N, C-alpha and C positions, 0 to 999 in steps of 0.2 A: 471273374465275377462281373456282373453288370454294374454300370455306373449307378443305377437306381438302388441296387442292393447295397453297394458301398456307402451311398448317401444315407440310407436307412440305418445301417450299422453305426456309422459315425454319429448320427443323431441320437441313437440309443446310448452310446458311450457318453456323449455330452449330457444327456438327461440323467444318467446314473451318477456322474460326477457332481452335477447340480444337486441331486437329492442327498448325496453324502455331505456336501457342504451345508445343507439345510438341516442336518442332524438325523437323517433317515439311515437305517441299517438295510442294506441291500441283501435280501434273502435268496433271490434268484433272478436270472435273466434268461429270456428266450425258452421258457418252459412250455412243453406241449402236453395238453390233456385232450384226448380225442382229436377233434379238428381245431381246437382253440389254441392259439399261442398267447401266452402271457409275456409281454415284453419285459416288464420289471415287476417283481413282487418285493415290497419293502415293508419295514416296520418303523413306526414312529410312535412312541408312547404306547397307548392301548389300541392303536389302529394298525390293522393289516391293510396295506394299500396296494391295489392292483393298478398299475400305471400303463396306459396305452401311449406309446410314443409315435408321433407323426412328424415326419421331416419333409420339408419342401424347400425348393429354391425360391428366392425372391421373384415375384412376378408370376408364380404359378396361378392357374385359373381358379383352383379350389383352395380355400384355406385349409390348413392341416386338420383342424377340429371338425370340419364338415365331412371329412372322410370316415369319421367314427359314427356311422349311421346306426339305426336301430338293429339291423342284422349283425353288425360288428359288435355292438354292445351285448346283444344276446349271447354271442359266442364267448365273449370275454367273461360274462357273468357265469355261464355254464363251466368254463374252465376254472374260474375262481372257486365255484362250488366244489369241484373235484379236488382242487388244491387244498381247500379247508378240510375236506373229508379225509384226505391222506396225511394231513399235518397234525401236530399236537397243539396248534395255536388256538386259544380261546380269546379272540380279540374281535373288536368291531371291524367290519370290512368297509372299505371305501374304494370308490372307483374314480381315478384321476386321469386326466389327459395332460401330457406335456407336448407342446408344439415346439418344433425347432425350425426356424426359417434361416436358411443359409444364403448369404450374399457374399460371394467370393470367399475371402478368408474370415469374414465376420459371421457370427450367428446370433440370433435372438431367441431366447428361451422364454416360454410362457407356461406357467404351471396352473392348471385349472383343477382345483381341489373339488371333490364331490361333483364331477362333471356329469355323471349319470348315476341312476339308482336302479336296483332290480325292481321289476314290476311285481306286484302281488297278484 
């Protein structure tokens, strides 16, 4: 596997562990619906949370959250709609971003709740 792939998977594991510590129930990871990948689907209270995880090394030119552009958001929203359609959950949906910045053996996690919304 490539170093980039390994970094991304490590970031997703850190993000899932962070969410568990914060009281979220992880419902799925790396779920595919058509062309959309949902990194993490979680539940907390009455919220069904679709989490996009972006991992970068310290000093990267682009911040992790900048990589979640409107095109990426549109794909995540479409994937989330398919997920909701196929599940039995009747919960409010929310779209979050978790950024993981790795600096050697240290990592910094930022959780951006309600980072984007479906357009009407």
